[in-house]
C-alpha positions in Angstrom: 186.9 61.6 230.5 187.6 58.8 232.9 191.1 57.4 233.5 191.5 53.9 234.8 187.8 53.4 235.6 187.3 51.1 238.5 185.0 48.7 236.6 187.9 48.0 234.1 190.5 47.3 236.8 190.4 43.5 236.7 190.4 43.6 232.9 193.5 45.9 232.9 195.2 43.7 235.4 194.4 40.6 233.3 195.8 42.2 230.2 199.0 43.2 232.0 199.4 39.6 233.3 198.8 38.2 229.8 200.9 40.7 227.8 201.9 39.6 224.3 205.6 39.1 223.5 205.5 42.4 221.5 204.0 44.3 224.5 206.7 42.8 226.8 209.5 43.9 224.4 208.1 47.4 223.9 207.5 47.8 227.7 211.2 47.0 228.2 212.2 50.3 226.7 209.2 52.3 228.0 209.2 51.3 231.7 210.9 53.3 234.4 211.0 56.4 232.1 213.7 54.7 230.0 212.6 56.4 226.8 213.7 60.1 227.0 212.7 60.4 230.6 209.0 60.1 229.7 206.7 58.1 232.0 204.5 55.5 230.3 201.6 53.5 231.7 200.6 50.1 230.3 197.1 48.9 230.0 195.7 52.4 230.9 192.0 53.0 230.4 190.5 56.2 229.1 186.7 56.1 228.8 185.6 52.7 227.6 189.0 51.8 226.0 192.1 50.2 227.4 195.3 51.4 225.8 198.3 49.3 225.4 200.6 52.1 226.5 199.9 55.8 227.4 202.2 58.7 228.1 200.1 61.3 230.1 202.5 64.2 229.7 202.5 63.9 225.9 198.9 62.8 225.6 200.1 59.9 223.4 198.7 56.4 223.1 200.7 53.6 221.7 198.9 50.6 220.3 200.4 47.4 219.0 198.6 45.5 216.3 198.8 41.7 215.8 196.8 39.5 213.5 193.6 40.0 215.4 193.5 43.7 214.4 193.1 42.9 210.7 189.5 41.7 210.6 186.8 44.2 209.3 185.3 44.3 212.8 188.6 45.0 214.5 189.6 47.7 212.0 186.3 49.5 212.6 186.8 49.1 216.4 190.3 50.6 216.1 189.0 53.4 213.9 186.3 54.3 216.5 188.8 54.1 219.4 191.2 56.4 217.5 188.5 58.9 216.8 187.4 58.9 220.4 190.9 59.5 221.7 191.7 62.1 219.0 188.5 64.0 220.1 190.1 64.2 223.6 193.4 65.5 222.0 195.2 62.2 222.5 197.4 61.2 219.6 197.5 57.5 218.7 200.5 55.8 217.3 200.1 52.3 215.9 202.8 49.7 215.3 202.7 46.2 214.0 203.9 43.5 216.3 206.5 42.7 213.6 207.8 46.2 213.8 208.6 45.6 217.5 210.2 42.2 216.9 212.3 43.3 213.9 213.3 46.8 214.9 212.5 47.8 218.5 214.9 50.7 218.5 213.2 52.2 215.4 209.9 52.0 217.2 211.4 53.7 220.3 212.9 56.5 218.1 209.5 57.0 216.3 207.7 57.3 219.7 210.3 59.8 220.9 210.1 61.8 217.7 206.3 62.1 218.1 206.6 63.2 221.7 209.3 65.7 221.2 207.6 67.1 218.1 204.6 67.8 220.3 206.5 69.1 223.3 209.3 71.4 222.1 210.0 72.8 225.6 210.8 69.4 227.1 214.5 69.3 228.1 216.6 67.1 226.0 218.3 64.2 227.8 222.0 64.2 228.3 224.0 62.0 225.8 
């Protein structure tokens, strides 16, 4: 398994610089360990794939799906990517861009539920 492969560096940087509005909104709650103290990376590559967001400690990938993800070709690509990541014991959560726009806090809560459900020993943050 190769994390952040050198040959994908310029592509990762380009994706970060051209983030979609949904990615920018979600990043606002994920960056600087804002969500439950968990560190997320954006545009992190694993093998041949670049993930929208990745939490290494939870082995959790977060993918945002806009209109381009609903073609037959894109659906198959996403299926192959998910199978590849699952084979590496990485869970993939997918959200629609509209989920982020309409209910960002629900998306954050769902991500946190997934992480904490997979890591029961993680200390709970103070209220």
